[in-house]
C-alpha positions in Angstrom: -2.9 -50.2 17.1 -3.5 -47.8 19.9 -2.4 -48.4 23.4 -4.7 -47.9 26.4 -3.4 -46.1 29.5 -2.6 -49.4 31.2 -0.2 -50.4 28.4 -2.5 -52.9 26.7 -3.3 -52.6 23.0 -6.8 -51.9 21.8 -8.4 -54.4 19.4 -9.6 -53.2 16.1 -13.2 -53.6 17.3 -12.5 -51.4 20.4 -10.9 -48.8 18.2 -13.8 -48.7 15.8 -16.2 -48.5 18.8 -14.3 -45.5 20.2 -14.4 -43.7 16.7 -18.1 -44.4 16.2 -19.0 -43.2 19.8 -16.8 -40.1 19.4 -18.5 -39.3 16.0 -22.0 -39.7 17.5 -21.1 -37.4 20.5 -19.7 -34.8 18.1 -22.8 -35.0 15.9 -25.0 -34.6 19.0 -23.1 -31.5 20.2 -23.2 -29.9 16.7 -27.0 -30.5 16.5 -27.5 -29.2 20.1 -25.5 -26.0 19.4 -27.3 -25.4 16.1 -30.7 -25.8 17.8 -29.8 -23.5 20.7 -28.5 -20.8 18.4 -31.4 -20.8 15.9 -34.1 -22.2 18.2 -34.5 -25.2 15.8 -35.3 -22.9 12.8 -33.0 -22.5 9.8 -31.7 -19.0 9.5 -33.1 -17.0 6.6 -29.7 -16.9 4.8 -28.9 -20.6 5.4 -28.8 -22.7 2.3 -28.7 -26.4 2.3 -25.4 -28.1 1.5 -25.2 -29.6 -2.0 -25.3 -33.1 -0.7 -28.4 -32.5 1.5 -30.1 -30.6 -1.3 -29.6 -33.5 -3.7 -30.9 -36.0 -1.2 -34.0 -33.8 -0.5 -34.7 -33.6 -4.3 -34.4 -37.3 -4.6 -36.8 -38.1 -1.8 -39.3 -35.2 -2.0 -41.5 -34.7 -5.0 -41.4 -31.1 -6.3 -44.7 -29.3 -6.2 -45.4 -25.8 -7.4 -45.3 -23.3 -4.5 -47.8 -20.5 -4.0 -46.6 -17.0 -3.1 -46.4 -16.5 0.6 -49.0 -14.4 2.3 -47.8 -11.5 4.3 -48.0 -12.1 8.0 -47.8 -10.1 11.2 -45.0 -10.7 13.6 -47.1 -13.2 15.5 -47.3 -16.0 12.9 -48.3 -19.7 13.0 -44.6 -20.5 13.3 -44.4 -18.4 16.5 -47.3 -20.3 18.1 -46.3 -21.8 21.4 -45.9 -25.5 22.0 -48.9 -27.1 23.6 -49.0 -25.9 27.2 -46.5 -23.1 26.7 -47.7 -19.6 27.3 -48.2 -17.3 24.3 -47.1 -13.7 24.7 -47.7 -10.5 22.6 -47.6 -6.8 23.0 -49.6 -4.0 21.3 -47.7 -2.0 18.8 -47.5 0.9 21.2 -46.0 -1.4 23.9 -48.5 -0.1 26.4 -50.4 -3.4 26.7 -48.7 -6.8 27.1 -50.6 -10.1 27.2 -50.1 -13.7 28.1 -52.3 -16.6 27.0 -52.1 -19.8 29.0 -54.1 -23.0 29.3 -55.9 -21.3 32.3 -56.5 -17.7 31.2 -55.7 -14.8 29.0 -54.2 -11.9 31.0 -53.2 -8.4 29.9 -51.4 -5.7 31.8 -51.6 -2.0 30.7 -48.7 0.2 31.8 -50.4 3.6 31.4 -54.2 4.3 31.6 -56.6 7.1 32.3 -59.6 5.2 33.7 -60.8 4.6 37.3 -60.6 0.9 37.9 -64.0 0.3 39.6 -63.6 -3.5 39.4 -60.3 -3.3 41.4 -61.6 -1.4 44.4 -60.0 -4.0 46.8 -56.6 -3.7 45.3 -53.7 -1.5 46.7 -53.4 1.8 44.8 -50.2 0.8 43.0 -51.8 -2.4 41.5 -55.3 -1.3 40.9 -56.6 -1.5 37.4 -53.5 -2.5 35.4 -54.2 -6.3 35.2 -57.2 -7.8 33.4 -57.9 -11.6 33.1 -60.5 -13.8 31.4 -61.0 -17.4 32.3 -63.7 -19.9 31.4 -65.6 -18.8 34.5 -65.6 -15.1 33.5 -63.5 -11.9 33.3 -62.0 -10.0 36.3 -59.4 -7.4 37.3 -57.0 -9.2 39.6 -54.9 -7.3 42.1 -51.7 -9.3 41.6 -49.5 -7.8 38.9 -48.7 -9.7 35.7 -45.0 -9.8 35.1 -43.7 -10.5 31.6 -40.0 -10.4 31.3 -38.0 -10.1 28.1 -39.0 -9.2 24.5 -42.4 -10.3 23.2 -43.6 -10.3 19.6 -45.9 -7.4 18.5 -49.5 -8.1 17.5 -50.1 -5.5 14.8 -53.3 -3.5 14.7 -56.1 -5.4 12.9 -54.5 -8.8 13.7 -55.6 -11.6 16.1 -53.9 -14.4 17.9 -55.5 -17.6 19.3 -53.9 -20.0 21.8 -55.2 -22.4 24.5 -58.8 -21.6 23.8 -58.5 -17.8 24.0 -58.5 -15.2 21.2 -57.1 -11.7 21.4 -57.6 -8.9 18.9 -55.3 -5.9 18.6 -56.9 -2.7 17.4 -55.8 1.0 17.5 -58.7 1.3 20.1 -57.1 -1.3 22.4 -56.9 -5.1 23.0 -59.9 -7.4 23.4 -59.4 -11.0 24.7 -62.1 -13.6 25.1 -62.6 -17.3 26.1 -63.6 -19.0 22.8 -66.1 -21.4 24.3 -67.9 -19.2 26.8 -67.6 -15.8 25.1 -66.5 -14.1 28.4 -63.8 -11.5 27.9 -62.5 -8.0 28.4 -61.4 -5.0 26.4 -58.7 -2.6 27.6 -57.3 0.7 26.3 -55.6 3.7 27.8 -59.0 5.5 27.9 -61.1 2.7 29.5 -61.8 -1.0 29.9 -64.8 -3.3 29.9 -65.4 -6.8 31.4 -68.0 -8.9 29.6 
C-alpha cells in the first residue's frame, strides 16, 4: 500500500482512483497535444495502429472507394467552421480576401486604376479595399488586414462561405452575395462594383 504525505496508508479504492484519474489526465493531454499539432487532422503519413485498424474493420462495413477528384488548395476540408472567417489569396498573391457572415472583402496590394468610388478616402487607403454585403458593394476606406498565410484559390476555382461566392480567374477576383447578386470584380487593371 502507498502512504499519503500525512503518514496514513491509502486504501485500495483510493489507489485505484488515483491511477484511473492519472490515466484520464494523461489521455486528455495526449489528445490535446495531438489535436494542436495536427489541427485535428491525421497526418498524411500517419497509419492507424494494428489494434485501432482491427477495431475499425470490425465496426465499419467496407465499401468500394471511388478515386479521389483533384482539388485546389481551398477544399471542402479547409472550409471554416460556422461563423469563422474564410480566407484565400489569388495565385499571384496580389489579392487577398476574407469571407465572413457579414461581408466578403478583398484587398489588392498593387493596382493601376483610379478609385473613383473611394474619393473620400485618404490617398494611402483609397481603392485597395472592396466589400460586398447583402445591401450592396462598396469601396471602404479602412484597410483590410489579413495576417499570416492563407490558402491559394487557383485560377478557375471558386469558394463559397457564409452566403458569399468568390471566383478566381487570371483576369482577377469576383465576389458576390449569393442571395442578392450584389458584388465586385477587382484586378490590377481595374475594378467594378455591381
